[in-house]
C-alpha positions as CSV (number, residue, x, y, z in Angstrom):
1,M,0.1,-0.4,0.1
2,D,1.5,3.4,-0.9
3,I,1.5,6.1,1.2
4,N,1.9,9.6,-0.2
5,I,1.1,12.3,2.3
6,Y,0.0,14.7,-0.4
7,E,-2.7,13.3,-1.6
8,D,-3.8,11.4,1.8
9,F,-3.7,14.6,4.1
10,L,-5.2,18.4,3.7
11,S,-2.1,20.9,3.0
12,K,-2.0,24.0,5.2
13,A,-4.2,26.2,2.9
14,E,-6.8,23.6,2.6
15,I,-6.9,23.3,6.6
16,E,-6.6,27.4,6.8
17,F,-9.4,27.5,4.0
18,L,-11.7,25.1,6.0
19,T,-11.7,26.4,9.3
20,G,-11.6,30.0,7.9
21,R,-8.5,30.6,10.4
22,K,-5.0,30.9,10.0
23,Q,-3.3,30.8,13.8
24,K,-2.4,27.3,14.9
25,S,-4.3,27.5,17.9
26,L,-7.3,29.4,16.2
27,V,-7.6,26.3,14.0
28,I,-7.3,23.8,16.7
29,E,-10.1,25.4,18.4
30,Q,-12.4,25.6,15.2
31,L,-11.5,21.9,13.8
32,N,-12.6,20.7,17.7
33,A,-15.6,23.0,17.5
34,M,-16.8,21.4,13.6
35,G,-15.4,17.8,15.1
36,I,-12.8,17.0,12.8
37,P,-10.3,14.4,13.9
38,F,-6.8,15.4,14.0
39,K,-2.9,15.1,15.2
40,R,-0.7,17.2,15.9
41,N,2.7,17.4,14.1
42,A,6.3,18.0,15.8
43,N,5.1,21.5,15.3
44,G,1.8,21.7,17.2
45,Y,0.3,22.2,13.5
46,P,-3.2,19.7,13.0
47,I,-2.6,17.3,10.8
48,V,-5.7,16.2,9.1
49,R,-7.1,13.1,6.8
50,R,-8.8,13.8,3.4
51,D,-11.5,11.2,4.3
52,Y,-12.2,12.5,7.9
53,D,-15.8,13.1,7.0
54,K,-16.0,8.9,6.7
55,V,-14.1,8.8,10.1
56,K,-16.1,11.0,11.5
57,S,-19.8,9.4,10.2
58,R,-17.8,5.7,10.9
59,T,-17.5,6.8,14.8
60,A,-21.0,8.5,14.8
61,K,-22.5,5.0,13.7
62,T,-20.9,3.1,16.4
63,E,-21.5,5.3,19.4
64,S,-25.3,5.2,18.3
65,Q,-24.9,1.5,18.0
66,N,-23.7,1.0,20.8
67,Y,-26.5,3.3,23.1
68,E,-28.9,0.9,21.4
69,N,-27.5,-2.4,22.2
70,N,-27.0,-1.1,25.7
71,A,-30.1,0.7,26.3
72,W,-31.3,0.4,29.4
73,R,-34.0,-1.9,30.0
74,P,-35.8,-3.1,33.4
75,S,-35.2,-6.8,34.6
76,V,-38.5,-7.8,34.3
77,L,-38.1,-8.0,30.8
78,Q,-34.7,-9.3,30.7
79,V,-34.2,-13.0,30.0
């Protein structure tokens, strides 16, 4: 599997456009507010995968499925 970082991650310009922010701390704050997952590089700047929307929706589905499976039921109904 070939990994090309230029195709797998958003560029700095794309992240700034997405968040509407240029300052590193404000970019991170906005990404958190938007619920977009990221990792920080050695300089502390956020790195965002291009498929962040798929990762985000996948985790949202599993959280809702866990809630449905673990929903409270009265002991009378438990067999």
